Each structure stands twice: as C-alpha cells, then as structure tokens.
C-alpha positions in Angstrom: -95.0 86.5 92.9 -97.7 86.7 95.5 -96.7 86.7 99.1 -97.8 83.7 101.1 -99.9 85.3 103.9 -99.6 83.3 107.1 -101.0 85.8 109.6 -104.5 85.7 111.0 -106.8 87.2 108.3 -110.0 88.4 110.0 -112.6 89.6 107.7 -115.3 92.1 108.9 -118.3 90.4 110.3 -121.6 90.2 108.3 -122.0 93.3 106.3 -123.8 94.7 103.3 -120.9 97.0 102.5 -120.7 97.8 98.8 -117.5 96.3 97.3 -115.5 98.7 95.1 -114.0 95.7 93.3 -117.4 94.1 92.8 -116.1 91.0 94.4 -117.9 89.3 97.3 -117.7 86.3 99.6 -121.2 84.9 99.9 -122.5 82.4 102.3 -125.9 80.8 102.5 -126.9 78.3 105.2 -129.9 75.9 105.6 -132.5 77.0 108.1 -131.9 75.5 111.6 -128.7 74.2 110.0 -130.6 71.5 108.1 -129.1 69.8 105.1 -129.7 71.7 101.8 -128.1 68.9 99.8 -129.4 65.3 100.5 -128.3 63.5 97.4 -125.7 63.9 94.7 -128.5 65.1 92.4 -129.0 68.1 94.7 -125.4 69.2 94.4 -125.6 68.9 90.7 -128.8 70.9 90.5 -127.4 73.8 92.5 -124.3 73.9 90.2 -126.5 73.7 87.1 -128.6 76.6 88.5 -125.5 78.7 89.1 -124.4 78.1 85.5 -127.9 78.8 84.1 -128.0 82.2 85.9 -124.4 83.0 84.9 -125.6 83.2 81.3 -128.1 85.9 82.2 -126.4 87.7 85.1 -123.0 87.6 83.6 -121.1 87.2 86.9 -117.6 85.8 87.4 -117.1 82.9 89.8 -113.6 82.6 91.4 -114.3 79.9 94.0 -117.2 77.8 95.4 -117.7 75.1 98.0 -121.0 73.2 98.5 -121.2 71.7 102.0 -124.1 69.6 103.2 -125.9 72.5 105.0 -124.2 75.7 103.6 -122.6 77.1 100.5 -119.6 79.5 100.0 -119.2 81.5 96.8 -116.4 83.9 95.8 -118.0 85.9 93.1 -117.8 89.2 91.1 -120.9 91.0 90.0 -120.7 92.1 86.3 -124.2 92.3 85.0 -127.0 92.4 87.6 -126.4 93.0 91.3 -125.4 90.2 93.7 -128.5 90.8 95.7 -130.8 90.2 92.7 -128.7 87.2 91.5 -128.8 85.6 95.0 -132.5 86.1 95.3 -133.2 84.4 92.0 -130.8 81.6 92.7 -132.4 81.0 96.1 -136.0 81.0 94.7 -135.1 78.6 91.9 -133.3 76.1 94.1 -135.8 76.2 96.9 -138.6 75.5 94.4 -136.7 72.4 93.2 -135.9 71.2 96.7 -139.3 71.6 98.1 -141.0 69.9 95.2 -138.5 67.0 95.2 -138.9 66.4 99.0 -142.5 67.2 99.3 -142.0 70.1 101.7 -143.1 73.7 102.1 -141.5 76.8 103.7 -138.1 78.3 104.0 -135.0 76.3 103.1 -132.3 78.9 103.7 -131.6 80.6 107.1 -132.5 84.3 106.8 -130.8 86.2 103.9 -127.4 85.3 102.5 -124.4 86.7 104.3 -121.8 88.6 102.4 -118.5 90.5 102.8 -116.7 92.7 100.3 -113.3 91.7 99.0 -111.2 94.9 98.6 -107.7 93.6 98.2 -105.5 90.9 96.7 -104.7 89.6 100.2 -108.3 89.1 101.1 -109.1 87.6 97.8 -106.5 84.9 97.9 -107.0 84.1 101.6 -110.8 83.9 101.1 -110.2 81.5 98.2 -108.0 79.4 100.5 -110.6 79.5 103.3 -113.4 78.4 101.0 -111.4 75.5 99.5 -110.3 74.3 103.0 -113.9 74.1 104.4 -114.2 70.3 103.8 -110.8 69.8 105.6 -111.9 71.8 108.6 -115.2 69.8 108.7 -113.2 66.6 108.7 -114.6 65.3 105.4 -111.3 65.0 103.4 -107.6 65.3 104.0 -106.8 67.3 100.9 -108.9 70.1 99.2 -108.7 68.4 95.8 -110.4 65.3 97.2 -113.7 67.2 97.8 -115.7 67.0 94.6 -118.2 69.7 95.4 -115.7 72.6 95.5 -113.9 74.4 92.7 -110.4 73.5 93.8 -110.0 70.4 91.7 -111.0 72.5 88.6 -108.0 74.7 89.3 -105.6 71.7 89.3 -106.9 69.8 86.2 -106.2 72.7 83.9 -109.4 72.3 82.0 -111.8 75.1 81.2 -114.7 75.1 83.6 -117.9 76.8 82.3 -118.8 78.1 85.8 -115.3 79.2 86.9 -112.9 81.9 85.9 -109.6 80.3 87.2 -107.2 82.7 85.5 -108.2 85.6 87.7 -106.8 83.8 90.8 -104.0 82.0 89.0 -102.5 85.2 87.5 -101.9 86.5 91.0 -99.4 83.7 91.4 -97.8 83.6 88.0 -98.5 84.2 84.3 -97.3 80.7 83.6 -100.3 78.4 84.2 -98.3 75.4 85.3 -96.3 77.4 87.8 -99.4 79.3 89.0 -101.2 76.0 89.7 -98.3 74.7 91.7 -98.1 77.9 93.7 -101.9 78.0 94.3 -101.7 74.4 95.6 -98.9 75.3 98.0 -100.6 78.4 99.2 -104.0 76.7 99.8 -102.3 74.0 101.9 -100.1 76.5 103.8 -100.6 77.0 107.5 -103.0 79.7 108.3 -105.7 80.9 110.8 -108.0 82.7 108.3 -111.3 83.8 109.7 -114.2 84.7 107.4 -117.9 85.2 108.1 -119.2 82.4 110.3 -115.8 80.7 110.7 -116.8 78.6 113.7 -120.1 77.6 112.2 -121.8 78.0 115.6 -120.9 80.5 118.2 -119.1 79.4 121.3 -122.1 79.1 123.5 -124.0 76.9 121.1 -120.9 74.8 120.4 -120.8 74.0 124.1 -124.5 73.3 124.3 -124.6 71.0 121.2 -121.6 69.0 122.2 -122.7 68.6 125.8 -126.1 67.2 124.7 -124.2 64.5 122.7 -121.9 63.7 125.7 -124.9 63.5 128.0 -126.5 60.9 125.8 -123.3 58.8 126.2 -123.2 59.6 129.9 -119.6 60.9 129.8 -118.1 64.3 130.7 -115.6 66.2 128.6 -112.9 65.5 131.2 -113.6 61.7 131.1 -113.6 61.7 127.3 -110.2 63.3 127.3 -108.8 60.8 129.8 -110.5 57.6 128.7 -108.3 54.7 127.6 -111.1 53.3 125.5 -110.0 54.8 122.2 -112.7 53.1 120.2 -115.4 54.6 122.4 -113.7 58.1 122.3 -113.4 58.0 118.5 -117.1 56.9 118.1 -118.3 59.8 120.2 -116.0 62.3 118.3 -117.2 60.9 115.0 -120.8 61.4 116.1 -120.1 65.0 117.1 -118.4 65.7 113.8 -121.2 64.3 111.7 -124.2 65.5 113.5 -123.4 68.7 115.3 -122.1 70.8 112.3 -119.4 72.2 114.7 -116.0 72.6 113.0 -113.0 70.6 114.2 -111.5 73.8 115.5 -114.7 74.4 117.6 -114.8 70.8 118.9 -111.2 71.0 119.9 -111.7 74.3 121.8 -114.7 73.0 123.7 -113.4 69.5 124.6 -109.7 70.3 125.0 -108.8 67.5 122.6 -106.3 68.1 119.8 -107.5 68.8 116.3 -105.4 65.9 115.0 -107.1 63.4 117.2 -110.5 64.7 116.3 -109.7 64.7 112.5 -108.5 61.0 112.6 -111.5 59.8 114.7 
C-alpha cells in the first residue's frame, strides 16, 4: 500500500532536467495570462489534439487538467521526445485558436515549463496537485466535479483513450476497486504540495493585481477584512477570484482572509 504523503512536497523550480523515468510534469500558460479556452469546443479540441498526437508520438498520459488560461499534463515520453511533442501540440492548437478567433501572434507564454518526476512520491503528489487545481482556483468543491481534468476518468472505471490509469492505480492496489477508493482518499487528503508555478503569480504581482481591484472599489485590505457588509465583501472576493487568476491561497495570503471565506464567496 502506498503511504499517504502529508508533508510539504516542493518540486524543483522550472528546469529542463532529463527525467530518468521519462515522466514529466508539463505546464503551459496563455500569454499575459489570457484565456486559451473560451468555449467548450476549445477544451474538446485540445483534448482531441492530444489524442491525435498520442497515436504518432506514443506517449503515456497519467493526469491532465485544462484550466481557462493554463494546462497541466503528467506524461511519459515513449516514442518521440517531450520537446518535439509539445512543439507540435502547441503549433496545432494555436493554428486552430487563431483561425477561430481571427487573431495572430503567440497564444502561449514563452515555452512550456517542465519538471522531471523521479520517484513514486513525486508522481503521486503531482497527480494530486494537478487534479486539485480547480479546487484551489475555487471552481469546484470536489476534483471529480471538474469535467476538464482526468480525475473523473479514474473514478468511472472506463477505459479512456487518452489516459493510462492503471499506472497510477497500481501504486495503491492491484485490485481496481480498492485502488480507486484509495486514490480518491489520497487526492482529497490534506497537503501543501508545491509544483512549478504553484501560486500562479509571484507574491509581488499578487499584491499588485489585488490592490488594483480594491482601488476600483475604494476599499483597503484592512477595511475589507473588517467590513460587516458580507455581500459587498463576497462580491469583491468573487471578482478577485474570477478576474485576477490568483489562487485562493495567494488571495488569502495577501488579504489576510481565510481560504474558507474566499472559497465560499
């Protein structure tokens, strides 16, 4: 049985280190943090493109999560290199996106970011981190409720053409039903995992972005904390969550307001 790691897991910062296991955590983000998925069709197109290239690059996918302005992939290179695969994936999707929305220029910010996964501990915690992204962003309360990640595919027990679930599940148990139960418990367990750009925006930019929103409402962080107008407070917190792309953890740290209050706003 796998141990349930509860300590802080801090992965190395952005690196091009070659993974001895061939497994990488990949993240790509929209330029200037713009949305790279505007409609449901865009999410479907990205997944379809991933599947199309899987047939030629012969990679293995262990987890994915498509957020509005960034993507996380937990992937193993089998055929071609991750670098060549990500380049082709990016070119294909950008071509589709620019044509659809009548735009030109870059869609993704710089090159993709990656970190190598060298151990079982990092593998499982990275999967947990990826599947919990929508919760940290305040989009859903449970990872299985977010339709643009791979987590629900682990729970439904069906074969997924894009995903290889057995690789992760077998770390928990050889019995599939038991493995799914343990994976669900592990994914929802308390943790402070940190991978790549965990805070989405660095502390300085967090402060800047949030302050700009507060200034528009003519309210200071201290007054926001102390206000008895809960409706106004929640409206401002909701605006920060939906427009700033700062994580709930980052908002809480900047404003001194509990993550639970921010989540429920």
